[in-house]
Phi, psi and omega in degrees: 000315180299321180297320180296318180296319179295317179297319179296322180293317179296317180296319180296319179296318180298316180296320180296318179294319180296319181294325182292340181268358179282158180101007172111328185267130180229128183290321186210076184291340174055044178229140168213197182298334179268354180108339182216146171208130180231157179300140173273183180298129180085358180261137175268139179291120182278158171259124181239148178239109184285150176266171183275347183237159176297318181298317180298318178290326177297315180299314180294322178297317179294321178298315179294319181297313181295336177271006180063027172267073194292324181292317177297316179300317181298326179290322176296315181292323176295323178297321177298315182296320184276326185263336182228057187294343182252009178279165180288353179266350187296313181293318177299323180295324177304313182291321180293328175300316177299318178298320179294318178299319177299313180297330179278357182081013178269069193290324178296317177296320180297317179302314180299318181291318178297316181294322177296322178300314180296319181294319184279335184226062188297340181255005182292147182294342181265007177302314178303318179298316181298318180292322176300316182290331174300312179299320181291327178293320174298318181300321181294343180270356181292131180301144180277173177262046179303136193295341179273353183253164176299155177304153185302325183292345179268352184269173176301135185259016183303309181293326179296315179295319178297318179295318179297318180294313183294315181290324177297320177295316179298313182298319182288328183274330186228065185294344182252010182289157184294338181262010189296321183293317177296319180298318179297320180296315180291322179298319177298320177297315181295316180293326175298323178294318178295320177297319179297325177294318177298320178296320178300315180293320178301314180295327177299313179292325179298317179295333177274358182061034174262084193297319181291318177295321179298307182289333176298320177291324176297323179292329175297316177299317181299318185277313193261344183230036181299329182291336181238346187232353184273122172210178184293331179291322177296315180297321178297321178294319178296316179300313180301319181293317180293325176296317179298319179289330180103011179263086186287334177298316179290326177296318179293324178298316178294323178295321178300316179295323178298316180296321184287318188264336181226062187298339181263008185292139175286349182282342186299311183299315180295321180295318178299318180295319181296317179292319181294330182272351183285142175294142182284127177228160175288135180300137179243163179278134182292000000 
C-alpha cells in the first residue's frame, strides 16, 4: 500500500511540473543541434520562451546571441533544428549553434559543430566562415603564458599545430574571404609559436652539446618556418654549427642562401672566414 501511495504521489508531482511548463515558457528545455545542452561551469540556466514559428525563434535567438547570452541563444537555435528541421532557418541554426559553443568557450564542441556543418553542406556560402572558425577555436585552446606556468614554447604544441593546419587550409582555399586578414595575422602568430618551440628544442640540444641534433633543429626553422624565422643571424648560426661539425658543404649551402637573401649582411664576412679557416673534411651525412 505504501509503495502505491508513493508512486501516486510521484506521478502527481510529475504531472503538475509538466503542466506548469505549458504555455511557451520552459525552464530547461535541454535541446540543441545534438539534442542536449546544459549550463557549463559558471553558467546560469536561462529561462527561454519559445515562439510558434521558426522565424520567431530565430529572431529571439539572434537577439540573445547579439547580447552575448550564448546559452539562451543556443537553445533557441537548437529548438529550430529539432522542431523545424525543414525550415529555411534550420541550416542557419546549425552554424549559429557552433557560434554559441564558441562564445561559451566550448571550443572542442564548436570545432565538431563547424566541421559537421562543412561536411553536411559542402557548397554552402558559409563554408569559408566555418573553416575560419575551426582555426580560431583551435587557437583559443593554445596554453597561455601565465607567469606561474612554463613558457608556451615548452608546453605541448598540439593545439598550436592544429590551429596552424586549420588556418593554413583556410588561407590557401579562400584567399579572398572577408576574414582572410585576421586569419593571416593569427596564422603568423601561430607559426611564430611553432618556430619558438623549435628554437627551444635547438637550444636544449646545444646545451647538451649534441651538435647534430642542435643544427638539425635550426635547419627545421630554416626550411619550414622561413616566413617567420629566417634571417641572416639564423644562417650564421647554422654555418657556425656545420663548420664545428666539419660538414663544409652544408655550411657553404647556408652561406650561399645568406648571400642571396641578405646581401648586405655583416654576417657574410665572418661566415666566409669561418669556412675558409676550417680544416677540409669529407662531407658527412647529417
